[in-house]
SEVEX-60387 format. One record per residue (C-alpha): residue number from 1; residue in one letter; x, y, z. Coordinates in nm, 3 decimals. Each point is the difference from the previous one (the first is absolute). Example, Ala and Ser with C-alpha at 12.3 -4.5 7.8 and 13.67 -1.06 7.14 Angstrom:
REM residues 2
R   num   residu        c1        c2        c3
R     1        A     1.230    -0.450     0.780
R     2        S     0.137     0.344    -0.066
***
This chain:
REM residues 392
R   num   residu        c1        c2        c3
R     1        X     1.714    -2.969    -0.896
R     2        X     0.274    -0.290    -0.011
R     3        X     0.400     0.152    -0.040
R     4        X     0.157    -0.270    -0.250
R     5        X     0.275    -0.068    -0.105
R     6        X     0.335     0.293    -0.057
R     7        X     0.172    -0.023    -0.343
R     8        X     0.372     0.161    -0.041
R     9        X     0.149     0.019    -0.403
R    10        X     0.285     0.065     0.263
R    11        X     0.299     0.242    -0.004
R    12        X     0.068     0.182    -0.315
R    13        X     0.254     0.256     0.185
R    14        X     0.348    -0.006     0.061
R    15        X     0.048     0.226     0.300
R    16        X    -0.221    -0.199     0.326
R    17        X    -0.290     0.322     0.057
R    18        X    -0.009     0.069     0.392
R    19        X    -0.366     0.009     0.042
R    20        X    -0.069    -0.342    -0.233
R    21        X    -0.370     0.066    -0.205
R    22        X    -0.275    -0.192     0.201
R    23        X    -0.366     0.028    -0.109
R    24        X    -0.273    -0.122     0.208
R    25        X    -0.358    -0.085    -0.041
R    26        X    -0.298     0.166     0.161
R    27        X    -0.344    -0.189     0.048
R    28        X    -0.238     0.161    -0.269
R    29        X    -0.380    -0.021     0.123
R    30        X    -0.281    -0.125    -0.237
R    31        X    -0.072     0.138    -0.338
R    32        X    -0.293     0.030    -0.197
R    33        X    -0.049    -0.132    -0.385
R    34        X    -0.064     0.337    -0.200
R    35        X     0.126     0.217     0.282
R    36        X     0.370     0.169    -0.084
R    37        X     0.223    -0.122     0.299
R    38        X     0.232     0.252     0.107
R    39        X     0.261    -0.132     0.266
R    40        X     0.282     0.000     0.178
R    41        X     0.196    -0.343    -0.041
R    42        X     0.322    -0.036     0.105
R    43        X     0.316     0.206     0.210
R    44        X     0.304     0.087    -0.122
R    45        X     0.274     0.066     0.224
R    46        X     0.410     0.017    -0.148
R    47        X     0.101    -0.056    -0.327
R    48        X     0.168     0.306    -0.225
R    49        X    -0.227     0.311    -0.082
R    50        X    -0.188     0.034    -0.302
R    51        X    -0.195    -0.387     0.028
R    52        X    -0.254    -0.075    -0.196
R    53        X    -0.319    -0.235     0.059
R    54        X    -0.191    -0.171    -0.230
R    55        X    -0.334    -0.271     0.095
R    56        X    -0.096    -0.301    -0.154
R    57        X    -0.427    -0.022     0.125
R    58        X    -0.021    -0.323    -0.074
R    59        X    -0.284    -0.008    -0.221
R    60        X     0.190    -0.043    -0.327
R    61        X     0.011     0.388    -0.084
R    62        X     0.326     0.234    -0.125
R    63        X     0.195     0.092     0.264
R    64        X    -0.020     0.261     0.187
R    65        X     0.209     0.266     0.135
R    66        X    -0.008     0.099     0.283
R    67        X     0.101     0.299     0.221
R    68        X     0.271     0.035     0.336
R    69        X    -0.117     0.239     0.243
R    70        X     0.191     0.040     0.351
R    71        X     0.041    -0.334    -0.031
R    72        X    -0.292    -0.154    -0.084
R    73        X    -0.083    -0.169    -0.363
R    74        X    -0.378     0.124    -0.113
R    75        X    -0.210    -0.099    -0.221
R    76        X    -0.382    -0.083    -0.146
R    77        X    -0.129    -0.195    -0.236
R    78        X    -0.382    -0.149    -0.019
R    79        X    -0.060    -0.378    -0.062
R    80        X    -0.278    -0.078    -0.268
R    81        X    -0.024    -0.377     0.214
R    82        X    -0.108    -0.121     0.374
R    83        X     0.300    -0.244     0.127
R    84        X     0.305     0.051     0.203
R    85        X     0.322     0.131    -0.244
R    86        X     0.338    -0.048     0.120
R    87        X     0.163     0.375    -0.072
R    88        X     0.412     0.038    -0.062
R    89        X     0.165     0.294     0.061
R    90        X     0.299     0.103    -0.117
R    91        X     0.344     0.230     0.098
R    92        X     0.214     0.061    -0.148
R    93        X     0.299     0.268    -0.006
R    94        X     0.290    -0.104    -0.221
R    95        X     0.165    -0.138     0.216
R    96        X    -0.218    -0.279     0.182
R    97        X    -0.361    -0.126    -0.070
R    98        X    -0.217    -0.111     0.224
R    99        X    -0.346    -0.156     0.003
R   100        X    -0.319    -0.073     0.263
R   101        X    -0.274    -0.160    -0.100
R   102        X    -0.371     0.065     0.202
R   103        X    -0.342    -0.108    -0.074
R   104        X    -0.303     0.175    -0.137
R   105        X    -0.352    -0.157     0.120
R   106        X    -0.207     0.194    -0.313
R   107        X    -0.382    -0.030     0.149
R   108        X    -0.269    -0.016    -0.235
R   109        X    -0.248     0.358    -0.056
R   110        X    -0.284    -0.154     0.048
R   111        X     0.088    -0.214     0.311
R   112        X     0.150     0.342     0.172
R   113        X    -0.264     0.127     0.249
R   114        X    -0.105     0.330    -0.044
R   115        X    -0.060     0.243     0.259
R   116        X    -0.291     0.077     0.127
R   117        X    -0.162     0.324     0.252
R   118        X    -0.273     0.019     0.273
R   119        X    -0.183     0.287     0.141
R   120        X    -0.100    -0.026     0.337
R   121        X    -0.251     0.085     0.090
R   122        X    -0.159    -0.026    -0.328
R   123        X    -0.223     0.235     0.035
R   124        X     0.079     0.367     0.170
R   125        X    -0.156     0.382    -0.066
R   126        X     0.276     0.268    -0.113
R   127        X     0.226     0.076     0.317
R   128        X    -0.070    -0.352     0.139
R   129        X     0.397    -0.168     0.004
R   130        X     0.006    -0.360    -0.126
R   131        X     0.402    -0.195    -0.080
R   132        X     0.011    -0.137    -0.304
R   133        X     0.259    -0.307     0.008
R   134        X     0.141    -0.139    -0.280
R   135        X     0.185    -0.322    -0.078
R   136        X     0.222    -0.212    -0.248
R   137        X     0.227     0.363    -0.191
R   138        X     0.321     0.012    -0.075
R   139        X     0.190     0.001     0.331
R   140        X     0.098     0.404     0.097
R   141        X    -0.187     0.085    -0.292
R   142        X    -0.230     0.356     0.054
R   143        X    -0.302    -0.051    -0.094
R   144        X    -0.292     0.288    -0.087
R   145        X    -0.319    -0.029     0.105
R   146        X    -0.252     0.208    -0.126
R   147        X    -0.351     0.071     0.227
R   148        X    -0.337     0.038    -0.197
R   149        X     0.035     0.352    -0.082
R   150        X     0.315    -0.026    -0.165
R   151        X     0.202     0.075     0.303
R   152        X     0.364    -0.162     0.011
R   153        X     0.222    -0.097     0.250
R   154        X     0.327    -0.207     0.062
R   155        X     0.135    -0.306     0.172
R   156        X     0.267    -0.230    -0.035
R   157        X    -0.086    -0.390     0.040
R   158        X     0.227    -0.129     0.258
R   159        X     0.247    -0.363    -0.011
R   160        X    -0.309    -0.139    -0.038
R   161        X    -0.182     0.191    -0.278
R   162        X    -0.252     0.040     0.239
R   163        X    -0.099     0.380     0.095
R   164        X    -0.262     0.212     0.287
R   165        X    -0.093     0.324    -0.095
R   166        X    -0.261     0.192     0.204
R   167        X    -0.204     0.261    -0.181
R   168        X    -0.342     0.175    -0.024
R   169        X    -0.167     0.084    -0.320
R   170        X     0.043     0.375    -0.156
R   171        X    -0.258     0.283     0.106
R   172        X    -0.231    -0.010    -0.324
R   173        X    -0.003    -0.374    -0.024
R   174        X    -0.374    -0.091    -0.137
R   175        X    -0.158    -0.295     0.150
R   176        X    -0.027    -0.279    -0.166
R   177        X     0.149    -0.388    -0.090
R   178        X     0.374     0.068    -0.150
R   179        X     0.353    -0.126     0.000
R   180        X     0.327     0.063     0.173
R   181        X     0.315    -0.090    -0.221
R   182        X     0.368    -0.082     0.092
R   183        X     0.264     0.016    -0.281
R   184        X     0.314    -0.172     0.112
R   185        X     0.271     0.268    -0.164
R   186        X     0.289    -0.266    -0.099
R   187        X    -0.236    -0.324    -0.055
R   188        X    -0.273     0.255    -0.185
R   189        X    -0.270    -0.236     0.085
R   190        X    -0.286     0.130     0.148
R   191        X    -0.230    -0.131     0.262
R   192        X    -0.414     0.110     0.028
R   193        X    -0.237     0.013     0.395
R   194        X    -0.375     0.055    -0.045
R   195        X    -0.107     0.329     0.265
R   196        X    -0.284     0.111     0.060
R   197        X    -0.041     0.344     0.079
R   198        X    -0.307     0.088     0.210
R   199        X    -0.184     0.336     0.024
R   200        X     0.108     0.207     0.347
R   201        X    -0.219    -0.182     0.273
R   202        X    -0.140     0.379     0.132
R   203        X     0.047     0.389    -0.193
R   204        X     0.009     0.329     0.152
R   205        X    -0.382     0.203    -0.130
R   206        X     0.256     0.339    -0.041
R   207        X     0.317    -0.160    -0.207
R   208        X    -0.187    -0.080    -0.343
R   209        X     0.159    -0.182    -0.296
R   210        X     0.178     0.366    -0.202
R   211        X     0.120     0.177     0.334
R   212        X     0.382     0.079     0.071
R   213        X     0.124    -0.316     0.150
R   214        X    -0.302    -0.220    -0.030
R   215        X     0.206    -0.297    -0.102
R   216        X     0.272     0.049     0.254
R   217        X    -0.266     0.057     0.266
R   218        X    -0.161    -0.298    -0.078
R   219        X     0.324    -0.214    -0.016
R   220        X     0.048     0.145     0.399
R   221        X    -0.321    -0.131     0.076
R   222        X     0.046    -0.338    -0.125
R   223        X     0.364    -0.007     0.156
R   224        X    -0.180     0.021     0.297
R   225        X     0.102     0.294     0.064
R   226        X    -0.276     0.225     0.054
R   227        X    -0.369    -0.112     0.093
R   228        X    -0.099     0.391     0.006
R   229        X    -0.302     0.086     0.206
R   230        X    -0.296    -0.212    -0.027
R   231        X    -0.341     0.227    -0.035
R   232        X    -0.321    -0.125     0.193
R   233        X    -0.162    -0.070    -0.345
R   234        X     0.287    -0.283    -0.062
R   235        X     0.162     0.145    -0.257
R   236        X     0.361     0.189     0.076
R   237        X     0.242     0.357    -0.067
R   238        X     0.280    -0.017    -0.046
R   239        X     0.021     0.441     0.018
R   240        X     0.254    -0.008    -0.239
R   241        X     0.103     0.386     0.059
R   242        X     0.037     0.030     0.400
R   243        X     0.297     0.010     0.127
R   244        X     0.163    -0.346     0.154
R   245        X     0.112     0.072     0.374
R   246        X     0.290    -0.180     0.081
R   247        X    -0.183    -0.285     0.258
R   248        X    -0.125    -0.130    -0.363
R   249        X     0.337     0.108    -0.187
R   250        X     0.118    -0.340     0.307
R   251        X    -0.297    -0.225    -0.098
R   252        X     0.079     0.056    -0.383
R   253        X     0.376    -0.071    -0.009
R   254        X    -0.070    -0.320     0.272
R   255        X    -0.216    -0.104    -0.223
R   256        X     0.161     0.000    -0.300
R   257        X     0.290    -0.158     0.121
R   258        X    -0.270    -0.306    -0.015
R   259        X    -0.095     0.039     0.425
R   260        X     0.350    -0.154     0.160
R   261        X    -0.054    -0.194     0.356
R   262        X     0.114     0.241     0.226
R   263        X    -0.076    -0.004     0.339
R   264        X    -0.042     0.369     0.180
R   265        X     0.219     0.123     0.304
R   266        X    -0.251     0.029     0.300
R   267        X     0.191     0.385     0.004
R   268        X    -0.087     0.220    -0.263
R   269        X     0.308     0.205    -0.148
R   270        X    -0.233     0.278    -0.033
R   271        X    -0.171     0.209     0.295
R   272        X    -0.280     0.049    -0.232
R   273        X    -0.080    -0.319    -0.136
R   274        X    -0.158    -0.274     0.246
R   275        X    -0.002    -0.362    -0.052
R   276        X    -0.336     0.005     0.015
R   277        X    -0.030     0.255    -0.314
R   278        X    -0.152    -0.143    -0.321
R   279        X     0.364     0.011    -0.189
R   280        X     0.203    -0.106     0.303
R   281        X     0.186    -0.239    -0.182
R   282        X     0.040     0.111    -0.292
R   283        X     0.140     0.309     0.147
R   284        X     0.241    -0.179     0.238
R   285        X     0.083    -0.207    -0.296
R   286        X     0.153     0.331    -0.144
R   287        X     0.181     0.066     0.222
R   288        X     0.118    -0.320     0.014
R   289        X     0.157    -0.054    -0.389
R   290        X     0.103     0.402     0.050
R   291        X    -0.209     0.129    -0.252
R   292        X    -0.131     0.248     0.249
R   293        X     0.154     0.208     0.319
R   294        X    -0.250     0.201     0.084
R   295        X     0.097     0.348     0.160
R   296        X     0.197     0.037     0.275
R   297        X    -0.210     0.254     0.306
R   298        X     0.217     0.257     0.236
R   299        X    -0.084    -0.235     0.276
R   300        X     0.177    -0.289    -0.165
R   301        X    -0.326    -0.186    -0.095
R   302        X    -0.058    -0.140    -0.378
R   303        X    -0.316     0.098    -0.169
R   304        X    -0.166    -0.129    -0.298
R   305        X    -0.266     0.241    -0.117
R   306        X    -0.242    -0.314    -0.102
R   307        X    -0.293     0.241    -0.118
R   308        X     0.261     0.253    -0.194
R   309        X    -0.050     0.009    -0.377
R   310        X     0.366    -0.141    -0.110
R   311        X     0.172     0.275    -0.235
R   312        X     0.177    -0.117    -0.325
R   313        X     0.353    -0.012     0.126
R   314        X    -0.091    -0.174     0.273
R   315        X    -0.153    -0.251    -0.254
R   316        X     0.277    -0.038    -0.181
R   317        X     0.230    -0.082     0.317
R   318        X    -0.225    -0.304     0.116
R   319        X    -0.004    -0.121    -0.386
R   320        X     0.355     0.051     0.024
R   321        X     0.010    -0.183     0.307
R   322        X    -0.242    -0.277    -0.062
R   323        X     0.226    -0.048    -0.341
R   324        X     0.312    -0.019     0.200
R   325        X     0.185     0.131    -0.285
R   326        X     0.234     0.177     0.232
R   327        X     0.339    -0.029    -0.206
R   328        X    -0.142     0.266    -0.311
R   329        X     0.158     0.345    -0.040
R   330        X    -0.209     0.242    -0.093
R   331        X     0.107     0.262    -0.297
R   332        X     0.132     0.329     0.003
R   333        X    -0.272     0.137    -0.183
R   334        X    -0.337     0.027     0.171
R   335        X    -0.283    -0.223    -0.211
R   336        X    -0.218     0.294     0.114
R   337        X     0.004     0.396     0.048
R   338        X    -0.159    -0.012     0.343
R   339        X     0.207    -0.306     0.113
R   340        X     0.369     0.199     0.095
R   341        X     0.315    -0.236     0.087
R   342        X    -0.063     0.082     0.324
R   343        X    -0.312    -0.117     0.117
R   344        X    -0.031    -0.276     0.308
R   345        X    -0.099    -0.214    -0.289
R   346        X     0.159     0.084    -0.331
R   347        X     0.130    -0.377    -0.008
R   348        X    -0.320    -0.136     0.013
R   349        X    -0.194     0.264    -0.205
R   350        X     0.290    -0.088    -0.330
R   351        X    -0.061    -0.384     0.110
R   352        X    -0.335     0.060    -0.085
R   353        X     0.005     0.228    -0.336
R   354        X     0.324    -0.236    -0.141
R   355        X    -0.234    -0.356     0.124
R   356        X    -0.319     0.125    -0.215
R   357        X    -0.198    -0.018     0.345
R   358        X    -0.075     0.370    -0.037
R   359        X     0.062     0.262    -0.305
R   360        X    -0.186     0.300     0.240
R   361        X    -0.166     0.283    -0.220
R   362        X     0.171     0.103    -0.350
R   363        X    -0.024     0.377    -0.062
R   364        X     0.009     0.106    -0.390
R   365        X     0.344     0.108     0.035
R   366        X     0.121    -0.366     0.021
R   367        X     0.076     0.001     0.332
R   368        X    -0.193    -0.208     0.305
R   369        X    -0.089     0.099     0.337
R   370        X    -0.021    -0.275     0.309
R   371        X    -0.222     0.225     0.246
R   372        X     0.206    -0.090     0.328
R   373        X    -0.239     0.066     0.262
R   374        X    -0.354    -0.008    -0.189
R   375        X    -0.200    -0.336     0.201
R   376        X    -0.017    -0.251    -0.230
R   377        X    -0.349    -0.130    -0.103
R   378        X    -0.110    -0.347     0.007
R   379        X     0.000    -0.056    -0.407
R   380        X     0.325     0.090    -0.044
R   381        X     0.089    -0.252     0.270
R   382        X    -0.132    -0.283    -0.150
R   383        X     0.200     0.127    -0.318
R   384        X     0.309    -0.002     0.180
R   385        X    -0.063    -0.333     0.168
R   386        X    -0.033    -0.136    -0.263
R   387        X     0.274     0.127    -0.216
R   388        X     0.215    -0.064     0.289
R   389        X    -0.102    -0.413     0.008
R   390        X     0.083     0.004    -0.329
R   391        X     0.322     0.072    -0.016
R   392        X     0.068    -0.380     0.128
***
C-alpha cells in the first residue's frame, strides 16, 4: 500500500476545536475481483462528535457511505476488474473535512492461488493417525475438514493461510478410495485430497461384524492400541467380554497417547511392578503422568495391583486424568442413581457422562445406573477409548 497526498477543504468553524479532526490511512491487503473486500480503511481521531465518512473506491462507481466504529472507518466494496485503485476516504464532522488516499491492489480471481490440502500418509487403516495439511487459505479463517464417513473437524488457518490437523478416521469408515474436503469458513473455497482407506491389517476371530462395539474394537486395533492374542493357527482373539486388567489398561492409555518418548525410572514406583514387567514402561508412564497413584499400603509401600481387573469408577478416574480436564465442575445432581455426590470418583464419573464417553445403563423409568464397582470389559473399554479420542 502507498500513502498519498491528504486534501483539506479548510476549517469551516468559527471556534477552533481543542482536538482537530485527523484521518490516517491504513494498509489494506490485496483484493480479488468478484469477491467483496471488507476492510478497515482509516483511523479517525479528534473532531466533533457525529462525524460521517464516505469512500470513493477509484473505479468510477458512486460514492459510498462508510461506518466509523471505535475510531476506525469500515467499508466494503466489490471490484469487477483487476488493477491498482486510488481509494479516497473522507471524514466530515461539520467543522472540518479531511480526506486521505490509499492504494488497493485488485488481483484477478483466476490469478488467485487456490487453497490445497494434502493427507499424509495418503493411505491408512481406520484408527491410524494421519495429518491433513492445508495452504493458501484465508489467513485466520476457520476451516472445516470433512473426513471419509462424514465426520467433521475444525481447524484455524494461520497468518500464512496454512494449517496442520492430526486426525484418525472414524470407526466404521469403509475401505476404498475416499476424499477429504476442507472448506474455508470466510473464503467459502473448498479443497480436496484423495485418501485410500485400507482394510484392517488383521481381524479378531471373536469380534465378527455386527458384534456390539465391533467398529470401536477395529478402530482400536488400527490405532495400534491393541493386538489381542495371537493363536497357534495365526488368527487373533480380542476377548471382548474379558475384564481388562490394570496393567493392560496402562498399556492401552500409553499407546492411545501415541507411545510417547519416555524413559522409565530404574527404580519402580510400585513394589509389585518389577522393572522387567511386560508393561513396566507403560505403568511407570501412567504414574509419571499422575494418571495413577496406586495404593498406599500399611507398611508405607505403594502398590499398583497390575493383574487386578479395573473397576468402572477407577477407569473413569484414569480417563479423566488422561484428558487433563482438571477445571471441570461436577453438577449437584448425579447423572446416575448409583453414584451419589459423595462418591470418591463422583467428579470423574460425572465428567464421563457429561462428555458422552459413558451413558451407563438406561432404565425403563428414564434413570440411568453406572455400576461403579463392576470391572470393565475389554469391549466397553474400546468404546470408551474411542469416544475419548473423538473429544479432540
